[in-house]
C-alpha positions, 0 to 999 in steps of 0.5 A, a space after each residue: 713132565 710126569 704123567 698122571 697114572 690115569 694118563 700112563 694107563 691110557 697110553 699103555 692101553 692104546 699102545 697095547 691095542 696096536 700089537 698084532 703078533 702072537 708071541 709064545 714065551 719058551 723058558 729055559 729050565 735045568 733038569 736032572 740028567 740022571 748022572 748027577 748033573 743037569 741038562 738044559 730043556 725048554 718049556 713053553 710057559 703056556 701063555 700068549 702075549 701080543 707083540 709087534 715084530 720089526 727089524 732092528 736095523 735098516 740093513 743087515 750086518 754081514 759076517 763070515 762063517 765057514 767060508 760063507 758070507 752071512 747076513 745077520 738081521 737084528 730084530 726088536 719086539 714090542 710087548 706090553 710094558 709088564 710082560 714077563 720076559 727073562 734074559 734067557 727066554 726064547 720067543 716064538 713069533 709067526 712060527 719062528 723062534 728068537 732068543 732074547 738079547 736084552 730089554 729096555 725094562 726099568 724106564 720111567 713111565 714105560 709104555 711098551 717093553 722093547 726086546 732085542 732078539 736074534 733068530 735061532 
């Protein structure tokens, strides 16, 4: 069943009203390094989006690093469906920085954008 444009707009507006977290977009830019090459820098896009951050898994995955056992928690973030998020972006949410791993952009009749994240 396809939604009418006004029905889809209502669902998007309703879902967006339930996003409590402030999200700042930090975009990767390449700047000249003075030696003919480039260096990576991060710049705030100066916009604040509303989102909802949640754990993507019920239990953390574990890995070994430097002889230590580490728990890895995957994160997902819900944003308005038309949020300008790129695969190389970082997002600052509640004072913590996350890297974008992927999105579900491009779904039919998308109501929210789901972004998978990794804590930096």
